TORNU-838000 format. One record per residue (C-alpha): residue number from 1; residue in three letters; x, y, z. Coordinates in steps of 0.2 Angstrom, whole numbers, plus 5000, padded with zeros to 4 digits. Layout:
N
+-----+-----+------+------+------+
:   i :  aa :    X :    Y :    Z :
+-----+-----+------+------+------+
: NUM : ALA :    X :    Y :    Z :
...
+-----+-----+------+------+------+
// end
This chain:
404
+-----+-----+------+------+------+
:   i :  aa :    X :    Y :    Z :
+-----+-----+------+------+------+
:   1 : MET : 4583 : 4437 : 4860 :
:   2 : LYS : 4602 : 4438 : 4864 :
:   3 : GLU : 4604 : 4419 : 4864 :
:   4 : ARG : 4596 : 4418 : 4846 :
:   5 : LEU : 4607 : 4433 : 4840 :
:   6 : HIS : 4622 : 4425 : 4848 :
:   7 : HIS : 4620 : 4409 : 4839 :
:   8 : LYS : 4616 : 4416 : 4822 :
:   9 : MET : 4632 : 4427 : 4824 :
:  10 : LEU : 4642 : 4412 : 4828 :
:  11 : ASP : 4635 : 4402 : 4814 :
:  12 : ARG : 4639 : 4416 : 4801 :
:  13 : CYS : 4655 : 4421 : 4810 :
:  14 : GLU : 4666 : 4418 : 4794 :
:  15 : THR : 4654 : 4428 : 4783 :
:  16 : LEU : 4653 : 4442 : 4796 :
:  17 : ILE : 4672 : 4443 : 4798 :
:  18 : GLU : 4674 : 4443 : 4779 :
:  19 : TRP : 4662 : 4457 : 4777 :
:  20 : TYR : 4670 : 4467 : 4792 :
:  21 : GLU : 4688 : 4465 : 4785 :
:  22 : HIS : 4682 : 4470 : 4767 :
:  23 : LYS : 4673 : 4486 : 4774 :
:  24 : LEU : 4689 : 4490 : 4783 :
:  25 : ASP : 4701 : 4487 : 4768 :
:  26 : GLY : 4711 : 4503 : 4764 :
:  27 : GLU : 4701 : 4514 : 4777 :
:  28 : PHE : 4708 : 4525 : 4791 :
:  29 : ILE : 4707 : 4515 : 4807 :
:  30 : PRO : 4709 : 4526 : 4823 :
:  31 : PHE : 4721 : 4519 : 4837 :
:  32 : TYR : 4707 : 4517 : 4849 :
:  33 : SER : 4688 : 4520 : 4851 :
:  34 : SER : 4674 : 4516 : 4863 :
:  35 : TYR : 4655 : 4512 : 4861 :
:  36 : ASP : 4640 : 4514 : 4872 :
:  37 : VAL : 4627 : 4500 : 4870 :
:  38 : ARG : 4609 : 4500 : 4876 :
:  39 : ASP : 4601 : 4483 : 4878 :
:  40 : ALA : 4582 : 4484 : 4879 :
:  41 : GLY : 4579 : 4465 : 4878 :
:  42 : PHE : 4569 : 4468 : 4863 :
:  43 : LYS : 4582 : 4478 : 4853 :
:  44 : ILE : 4601 : 4482 : 4856 :
:  45 : GLY : 4609 : 4498 : 4849 :
:  46 : ASN : 4624 : 4508 : 4849 :
:  47 : VAL : 4620 : 4525 : 4856 :
:  48 : ASP : 4637 : 4533 : 4856 :
:  49 : GLY : 4654 : 4531 : 4847 :
:  50 : ASN : 4669 : 4540 : 4855 :
:  51 : ILE : 4685 : 4542 : 4845 :
:  52 : PHE : 4695 : 4549 : 4859 :
:  53 : PRO : 4690 : 4538 : 4874 :
:  54 : ALA : 4693 : 4541 : 4892 :
:  55 : GLY : 4689 : 4527 : 4905 :
:  56 : PHE : 4703 : 4514 : 4900 :
:  57 : ASN : 4706 : 4512 : 4919 :
:  58 : ASN : 4689 : 4505 : 4921 :
:  59 : ILE : 4691 : 4490 : 4909 :
:  60 : CYS : 4692 : 4472 : 4915 :
:  61 : GLN : 4709 : 4468 : 4923 :
:  62 : VAL : 4711 : 4452 : 4912 :
:  63 : ASP : 4708 : 4463 : 4897 :
:  64 : LYS : 4721 : 4476 : 4903 :
:  65 : GLU : 4734 : 4462 : 4903 :
:  66 : SER : 4731 : 4458 : 4884 :
:  67 : ALA : 4729 : 4476 : 4879 :
:  68 : PRO : 4748 : 4479 : 4876 :
:  69 : GLU : 4749 : 4465 : 4864 :
:  70 : ILE : 4734 : 4472 : 4854 :
:  71 : ALA : 4742 : 4489 : 4854 :
:  72 : THR : 4759 : 4483 : 4848 :
:  73 : ASP : 4750 : 4473 : 4833 :
:  74 : PHE : 4741 : 4489 : 4828 :
:  75 : LEU : 4756 : 4501 : 4830 :
:  76 : GLU : 4769 : 4490 : 4821 :
:  77 : TYR : 4757 : 4487 : 4806 :
:  78 : THR : 4751 : 4505 : 4805 :
:  79 : PHE : 4766 : 4515 : 4811 :
:  80 : PRO : 4781 : 4503 : 4809 :
:  81 : SER : 4795 : 4515 : 4812 :
:  82 : CYS : 4787 : 4522 : 4828 :
:  83 : LYS : 4797 : 4521 : 4844 :
:  84 : LYS : 4792 : 4537 : 4853 :
:  85 : ILE : 4774 : 4541 : 4857 :
:  86 : LEU : 4767 : 4558 : 4864 :
:  87 : LEU : 4750 : 4555 : 4872 :
:  88 : LEU : 4741 : 4572 : 4870 :
:  89 : THR : 4729 : 4574 : 4884 :
:  90 : GLU : 4714 : 4585 : 4888 :
:  91 : ASP : 4717 : 4601 : 4898 :
:  92 : HIS : 4708 : 4594 : 4914 :
:  93 : LEU : 4720 : 4599 : 4927 :
:  94 : LYS : 4708 : 4596 : 4941 :
:  95 : ASN : 4699 : 4580 : 4935 :
:  96 : LEU : 4707 : 4567 : 4946 :
:  97 : TYR : 4697 : 4553 : 4937 :
:  98 : TYR : 4703 : 4558 : 4920 :
:  99 : TRP : 4721 : 4556 : 4925 :
: 100 : GLU : 4718 : 4538 : 4930 :
: 101 : ASN : 4713 : 4535 : 4912 :
: 102 : VAL : 4729 : 4544 : 4906 :
: 103 : ILE : 4740 : 4533 : 4917 :
: 104 : ALA : 4731 : 4517 : 4911 :
: 105 : ILE : 4735 : 4522 : 4893 :
: 106 : CYS : 4753 : 4527 : 4896 :
: 107 : ASP : 4755 : 4510 : 4906 :
: 108 : MET : 4748 : 4500 : 4891 :
: 109 : LEU : 4759 : 4509 : 4879 :
: 110 : THR : 4775 : 4507 : 4890 :
: 111 : GLU : 4771 : 4489 : 4892 :
: 112 : ALA : 4770 : 4487 : 4873 :
: 113 : GLY : 4788 : 4493 : 4872 :
: 114 : TYR : 4786 : 4511 : 4868 :
: 115 : ASP : 4795 : 4527 : 4875 :
: 116 : VAL : 4780 : 4537 : 4881 :
: 117 : ARG : 4777 : 4554 : 4887 :
: 118 : ALA : 4761 : 4564 : 4891 :
: 119 : GLY : 4758 : 4582 : 4888 :
: 120 : MET : 4744 : 4595 : 4885 :
: 121 : LEU : 4743 : 4611 : 4874 :
: 122 : SER : 4737 : 4622 : 4888 :
: 123 : SER : 4748 : 4635 : 4895 :
: 124 : GLU : 4740 : 4632 : 4912 :
: 125 : ILE : 4752 : 4618 : 4914 :
: 126 : GLY : 4767 : 4630 : 4914 :
: 127 : GLU : 4783 : 4620 : 4908 :
: 128 : GLY : 4775 : 4604 : 4915 :
: 129 : GLN : 4767 : 4598 : 4932 :
: 130 : THR : 4766 : 4582 : 4942 :
: 131 : LEU : 4748 : 4579 : 4943 :
: 132 : GLN : 4739 : 4566 : 4955 :
: 133 : SER : 4725 : 4554 : 4950 :
: 134 : PHE : 4710 : 4549 : 4961 :
: 135 : SER : 4719 : 4534 : 4968 :
: 136 : GLY : 4735 : 4544 : 4972 :
: 137 : LYS : 4746 : 4540 : 4957 :
: 138 : ASP : 4757 : 4553 : 4950 :
: 139 : ILE : 4760 : 4557 : 4932 :
: 140 : PHE : 4770 : 4571 : 4924 :
: 141 : ILE : 4761 : 4581 : 4911 :
: 142 : ALA : 4773 : 4591 : 4900 :
: 143 : ARG : 4769 : 4607 : 4890 :
: 144 : VAL : 4767 : 4603 : 4872 :
: 145 : TYR : 4774 : 4615 : 4858 :
: 146 : SER : 4772 : 4615 : 4840 :
: 147 : GLU : 4788 : 4619 : 4830 :
: 148 : SER : 4787 : 4620 : 4811 :
: 149 : GLY : 4771 : 4610 : 4812 :
: 150 : GLN : 4778 : 4596 : 4823 :
: 151 : LEU : 4770 : 4593 : 4840 :
: 152 : MET : 4784 : 4590 : 4853 :
: 153 : LEU : 4790 : 4593 : 4871 :
: 154 : LYS : 4805 : 4603 : 4875 :
: 155 : ASP : 4816 : 4588 : 4877 :
: 156 : PHE : 4806 : 4575 : 4867 :
: 157 : VAL : 4802 : 4574 : 4848 :
: 158 : PRO : 4789 : 4560 : 4846 :
: 159 : ASP : 4787 : 4548 : 4831 :
: 160 : LEU : 4768 : 4548 : 4834 :
: 161 : VAL : 4755 : 4558 : 4843 :
: 162 : ILE : 4741 : 4548 : 4850 :
: 163 : SER : 4727 : 4560 : 4855 :
: 164 : ASN : 4716 : 4558 : 4870 :
: 165 : ASN : 4711 : 4576 : 4867 :
: 166 : ASP : 4694 : 4576 : 4858 :
: 167 : PHE : 4697 : 4593 : 4850 :
: 168 : SER : 4681 : 4601 : 4855 :
: 169 : ASN : 4693 : 4616 : 4854 :
: 170 : PRO : 4702 : 4615 : 4837 :
: 171 : TYR : 4717 : 4624 : 4843 :
: 172 : ASP : 4717 : 4635 : 4827 :
: 173 : ASP : 4732 : 4644 : 4833 :
: 174 : VAL : 4743 : 4628 : 4833 :
: 175 : ASP : 4751 : 4621 : 4818 :
: 176 : PHE : 4748 : 4603 : 4816 :
: 177 : SER : 4754 : 4601 : 4798 :
: 178 : LYS : 4769 : 4590 : 4800 :
: 179 : THR : 4762 : 4580 : 4815 :
: 180 : LEU : 4758 : 4561 : 4813 :
: 181 : MET : 4743 : 4559 : 4824 :
: 182 : THR : 4730 : 4546 : 4828 :
: 183 : PRO : 4715 : 4547 : 4829 :
: 184 : LEU : 4715 : 4561 : 4816 :
: 185 : ARG : 4712 : 4579 : 4823 :
: 186 : GLU : 4699 : 4581 : 4809 :
: 187 : LEU : 4688 : 4569 : 4818 :
: 188 : GLY : 4688 : 4580 : 4833 :
: 189 : TRP : 4671 : 4588 : 4840 :
: 190 : TYR : 4675 : 4605 : 4833 :
: 191 : GLN : 4668 : 4598 : 4816 :
: 192 : ARG : 4662 : 4580 : 4819 :
: 193 : LYS : 4643 : 4577 : 4819 :
: 194 : LYS : 4633 : 4564 : 4828 :
: 195 : ASN : 4620 : 4563 : 4815 :
: 196 : ALA : 4633 : 4558 : 4802 :
: 197 : TYR : 4639 : 4544 : 4813 :
: 198 : PHE : 4622 : 4537 : 4816 :
: 199 : GLN : 4617 : 4538 : 4797 :
: 200 : ASN : 4632 : 4527 : 4793 :
: 201 : TYR : 4628 : 4516 : 4808 :
: 202 : ASN : 4610 : 4513 : 4803 :
: 203 : ALA : 4615 : 4509 : 4785 :
: 204 : LEU : 4628 : 4497 : 4790 :
: 205 : VAL : 4616 : 4488 : 4801 :
: 206 : GLU : 4605 : 4484 : 4786 :
: 207 : GLU : 4620 : 4475 : 4778 :
: 208 : PHE : 4624 : 4466 : 4795 :
: 209 : ALA : 4606 : 4461 : 4798 :
: 210 : GLU : 4605 : 4454 : 4780 :
: 211 : ILE : 4620 : 4442 : 4784 :
: 212 : ILE : 4612 : 4435 : 4800 :
: 213 : GLU : 4594 : 4435 : 4792 :
: 214 : GLU : 4587 : 4447 : 4806 :
: 215 : ASP : 4576 : 4462 : 4806 :
: 216 : PRO : 4588 : 4478 : 4806 :
: 217 : TRP : 4576 : 4487 : 4817 :
: 218 : LEU : 4583 : 4476 : 4831 :
: 219 : PHE : 4600 : 4485 : 4830 :
: 220 : GLN : 4595 : 4502 : 4823 :
: 221 : VAL : 4593 : 4518 : 4832 :
: 222 : GLN : 4582 : 4531 : 4824 :
: 223 : THR : 4591 : 4547 : 4823 :
: 224 : GLU : 4586 : 4564 : 4815 :
: 225 : LEU : 4596 : 4580 : 4814 :
: 226 : PHE : 4587 : 4596 : 4820 :
: 227 : GLN : 4596 : 4612 : 4814 :
: 228 : SER : 4595 : 4630 : 4819 :
: 229 : PHE : 4592 : 4625 : 4838 :
: 230 : ASP : 4591 : 4640 : 4849 :
: 231 : ILE : 4586 : 4636 : 4867 :
: 232 : LYS : 4581 : 4655 : 4870 :
: 233 : ASP : 4569 : 4655 : 4855 :
: 234 : ASP : 4552 : 4648 : 4859 :
: 235 : GLY : 4548 : 4646 : 4841 :
: 236 : SER : 4564 : 4634 : 4839 :
: 237 : ARG : 4558 : 4624 : 4854 :
: 238 : GLU : 4541 : 4623 : 4847 :
: 239 : LYS : 4547 : 4616 : 4831 :
: 240 : LEU : 4558 : 4604 : 4840 :
: 241 : ALA : 4544 : 4598 : 4851 :
: 242 : GLN : 4533 : 4595 : 4836 :
: 243 : ARG : 4545 : 4585 : 4827 :
: 244 : SER : 4550 : 4575 : 4843 :
: 245 : GLN : 4532 : 4571 : 4845 :
: 246 : GLU : 4531 : 4564 : 4827 :
: 247 : ILE : 4546 : 4553 : 4830 :
: 248 : ILE : 4539 : 4547 : 4847 :
: 249 : ASP : 4523 : 4542 : 4837 :
: 250 : GLU : 4534 : 4533 : 4824 :
: 251 : ILE : 4543 : 4523 : 4837 :
: 252 : GLY : 4526 : 4519 : 4845 :
: 253 : GLU : 4520 : 4512 : 4828 :
: 254 : LYS : 4536 : 4501 : 4827 :
: 255 : TYR : 4533 : 4495 : 4845 :
: 256 : LYS : 4516 : 4489 : 4840 :
: 257 : GLN : 4523 : 4480 : 4825 :
: 258 : HIS : 4535 : 4471 : 4836 :
: 259 : GLN : 4523 : 4468 : 4850 :
: 260 : VAL : 4534 : 4479 : 4862 :
: 261 : ASN : 4524 : 4484 : 4878 :
: 262 : GLU : 4534 : 4500 : 4882 :
: 263 : SER : 4531 : 4519 : 4881 :
: 264 : PRO : 4542 : 4526 : 4867 :
: 265 : TYR : 4553 : 4541 : 4871 :
: 266 : VAL : 4568 : 4551 : 4863 :
: 267 : PHE : 4584 : 4559 : 4868 :
: 268 : ILE : 4588 : 4577 : 4863 :
: 269 : LYS : 4607 : 4577 : 4861 :
: 270 : ASN : 4620 : 4590 : 4856 :
: 271 : ASN : 4625 : 4586 : 4838 :
: 272 : SER : 4643 : 4588 : 4844 :
: 273 : GLY : 4652 : 4584 : 4860 :
: 274 : THR : 4654 : 4572 : 4873 :
: 275 : TYR : 4655 : 4570 : 4892 :
: 276 : GLY : 4636 : 4567 : 4893 :
: 277 : LEU : 4633 : 4586 : 4891 :
: 278 : GLY : 4618 : 4592 : 4882 :
: 279 : VAL : 4607 : 4577 : 4884 :
: 280 : VAL : 4589 : 4577 : 4889 :
: 281 : GLU : 4576 : 4564 : 4887 :
: 282 : ALA : 4558 : 4568 : 4882 :
: 283 : TYR : 4542 : 4557 : 4882 :
: 284 : SER : 4532 : 4569 : 4873 :
: 285 : GLY : 4533 : 4586 : 4863 :
: 286 : GLU : 4525 : 4594 : 4879 :
: 287 : ASP : 4540 : 4589 : 4889 :
: 288 : ILE : 4551 : 4600 : 4878 :
: 289 : MET : 4539 : 4614 : 4879 :
: 290 : GLY : 4539 : 4613 : 4897 :
: 291 : TRP : 4557 : 4612 : 4900 :
: 292 : ASN : 4562 : 4619 : 4917 :
: 293 : TYR : 4577 : 4629 : 4921 :
: 294 : LYS : 4588 : 4613 : 4924 :
: 295 : SER : 4583 : 4606 : 4907 :
: 296 : LYS : 4586 : 4622 : 4898 :
: 297 : LYS : 4603 : 4624 : 4907 :
: 298 : LYS : 4608 : 4606 : 4901 :
: 299 : MET : 4604 : 4611 : 4883 :
: 300 : LYS : 4615 : 4626 : 4885 :
: 301 : ALA : 4630 : 4616 : 4891 :
: 302 : ALA : 4643 : 4610 : 4879 :
: 303 : LYS : 4661 : 4605 : 4883 :
: 304 : GLY : 4673 : 4620 : 4882 :
: 305 : GLY : 4658 : 4632 : 4886 :
: 306 : GLY : 4651 : 4634 : 4868 :
: 307 : GLY : 4633 : 4635 : 4865 :
: 308 : ILE : 4622 : 4622 : 4856 :
: 309 : SER : 4616 : 4626 : 4838 :
: 310 : GLN : 4612 : 4608 : 4832 :
: 311 : VAL : 4604 : 4594 : 4841 :
: 312 : ILE : 4598 : 4576 : 4836 :
: 313 : ILE : 4582 : 4568 : 4840 :
: 314 : GLN : 4586 : 4550 : 4844 :
: 315 : GLU : 4576 : 4535 : 4849 :
: 316 : GLY : 4577 : 4531 : 4867 :
: 317 : ILE : 4582 : 4513 : 4870 :
: 318 : PRO : 4578 : 4508 : 4888 :
: 319 : SER : 4591 : 4497 : 4897 :
: 320 : SER : 4585 : 4480 : 4903 :
: 321 : LEU : 4602 : 4476 : 4911 :
: 322 : GLN : 4604 : 4477 : 4930 :
: 323 : GLU : 4620 : 4475 : 4940 :
: 324 : GLY : 4619 : 4475 : 4959 :
: 325 : GLY : 4601 : 4482 : 4958 :
: 326 : ALA : 4607 : 4497 : 4948 :
: 327 : THR : 4603 : 4500 : 4929 :
: 328 : ALA : 4617 : 4496 : 4918 :
: 329 : GLU : 4624 : 4498 : 4901 :
: 330 : PRO : 4639 : 4490 : 4892 :
: 331 : VAL : 4653 : 4501 : 4886 :
: 332 : LEU : 4666 : 4492 : 4874 :
: 333 : TYR : 4683 : 4498 : 4869 :
: 334 : MET : 4693 : 4494 : 4854 :
: 335 : ILE : 4711 : 4496 : 4848 :
: 336 : GLY : 4712 : 4497 : 4830 :
: 337 : LYS : 4699 : 4484 : 4823 :
: 338 : GLU : 4701 : 4473 : 4838 :
: 339 : LEU : 4690 : 4472 : 4854 :
: 340 : VAL : 4701 : 4476 : 4869 :
: 341 : GLY : 4690 : 4478 : 4884 :
: 342 : GLY : 4674 : 4484 : 4892 :
: 343 : PHE : 4664 : 4487 : 4907 :
: 344 : LEU : 4646 : 4489 : 4913 :
: 345 : ARG : 4642 : 4507 : 4917 :
: 346 : THR : 4629 : 4507 : 4932 :
: 347 : HIS : 4620 : 4521 : 4940 :
: 348 : GLU : 4609 : 4519 : 4956 :
: 349 : GLY : 4601 : 4536 : 4954 :
: 350 : LYS : 4595 : 4533 : 4936 :
: 351 : ASP : 4581 : 4522 : 4929 :
: 352 : ALA : 4581 : 4511 : 4914 :
: 353 : LYS : 4576 : 4525 : 4902 :
: 354 : GLN : 4588 : 4539 : 4907 :
: 355 : SER : 4606 : 4542 : 4902 :
: 356 : LEU : 4619 : 4534 : 4913 :
: 357 : ASN : 4633 : 4544 : 4907 :
: 358 : SER : 4633 : 4556 : 4922 :
: 359 : PRO : 4640 : 4560 : 4939 :
: 360 : GLY : 4638 : 4545 : 4951 :
: 361 : ALA : 4641 : 4532 : 4938 :
: 362 : VAL : 4649 : 4516 : 4944 :
: 363 : TYR : 4659 : 4503 : 4933 :
: 364 : LYS : 4657 : 4484 : 4934 :
: 365 : ARG : 4666 : 4470 : 4926 :
: 366 : LEU : 4663 : 4465 : 4908 :
: 367 : CYS : 4678 : 4455 : 4901 :
: 368 : LEU : 4679 : 4453 : 4882 :
: 369 : SER : 4694 : 4441 : 4885 :
: 370 : ASP : 4681 : 4428 : 4889 :
: 371 : LEU : 4676 : 4428 : 4871 :
: 372 : LYS : 4693 : 4421 : 4866 :
: 373 : VAL : 4692 : 4407 : 4879 :
: 374 : ARG : 4674 : 4401 : 4877 :
: 375 : ALA : 4665 : 4410 : 4863 :
: 376 : GLU : 4650 : 4398 : 4864 :
: 377 : GLY : 4646 : 4403 : 4881 :
: 378 : CYS : 4648 : 4422 : 4880 :
: 379 : PRO : 4632 : 4429 : 4871 :
: 380 : LEU : 4634 : 4446 : 4879 :
: 381 : GLU : 4651 : 4449 : 4874 :
: 382 : ASN : 4648 : 4442 : 4856 :
: 383 : VAL : 4632 : 4452 : 4853 :
: 384 : TYR : 4639 : 4468 : 4860 :
: 385 : GLY : 4656 : 4466 : 4852 :
: 386 : TRP : 4648 : 4466 : 4835 :
: 387 : ILE : 4638 : 4481 : 4839 :
: 388 : ALA : 4655 : 4490 : 4843 :
: 389 : LYS : 4663 : 4483 : 4827 :
: 390 : ILE : 4649 : 4491 : 4817 :
: 391 : GLY : 4652 : 4507 : 4826 :
: 392 : LEU : 4670 : 4507 : 4821 :
: 393 : LEU : 4665 : 4504 : 4802 :
: 394 : SER : 4654 : 4520 : 4805 :
: 395 : ILE : 4669 : 4530 : 4811 :
: 396 : THR : 4680 : 4524 : 4796 :
: 397 : GLN : 4666 : 4531 : 4784 :
: 398 : GLU : 4666 : 4547 : 4794 :
: 399 : ALA : 4685 : 4549 : 4791 :
: 400 : GLN : 4683 : 4545 : 4773 :
: 401 : ALA : 4670 : 4560 : 4771 :
: 402 : PHE : 4683 : 4572 : 4780 :
: 403 : LYS : 4697 : 4566 : 4768 :
: 404 : LYS : 4686 : 4572 : 4753 :
+-----+-----+------+------+------+
// end
């Protein structure tokens, strides 16, 4: 299937690019974003879109080398007077892997020719600390202050703030009013909702599929909002179980139509948030009614310690990809509207139907730079790349809604 889709995308490349550019015209485009893709062999879908991505340290080394040029092109076009950049980080003082990501982003921006500092809003950092990453690299993280609405360090006033903080905490006590920031704080998880993203994504897939003359079901991810979720209320869980079973049955009917010999299932996901928290798979409504302590604990967990009041019921897409004997899924990164890199997330402890975004994941090579060298021979990068681009279009539509 991938080969067929790949050649159709190549054949209609000019039309697809024209459609993509037209959709982006005049829209807010974040500095960066990343997209988790699931490839079942019989369908390929985007199952997560992250506007404040970590993991830049995991992208292919060849892609890392071209990233500064892509960053420069975006920043010079979007923020032409920018010389000094503050990278606003999460408050993860003890997450050594996270600091690998921060170092990778700072290195990329420094190589692009910018004066770069990193800082956090948390008072736990004091006036600033030198932190160590997992590989033993040091990075100084300064305390960020707001003065008259402008985020700054004590000795550094940035022209631009690039946020790697996903604003699960909105920092309501901080004045951001005069701060030029990308991605927009308004796209933070304190108000962003996954159901809106997937509603946009599935609608855009309809247009994309029409151009390449394919069934949109091959790329869509059935997703439905379930409101008023309360893990402690048996009545709430019963309603969730009933609707989940109905959706599983609907997916099963689609499988029959497309001659797919798989057992349908769904993921129950927190409608806000990231880091793989608040995600449980279910193969029947009975699974939800029978949630054990561990599953219930998962569905209580949200980044920052908040509870979960809304979930999405989302079609599960099993992964047909294997790398080194482990189940794998591609993750693609973008800077602005350009693909910048990627990797394969693998997990030996998970099967083809489970979420791989969990402790124990290992990252393997997937180089998007191969596309520029030999597009004809890169079906994976091409097909997955277009899935990521549709994800970016979905985010620009989310941003438009917040502007209203």
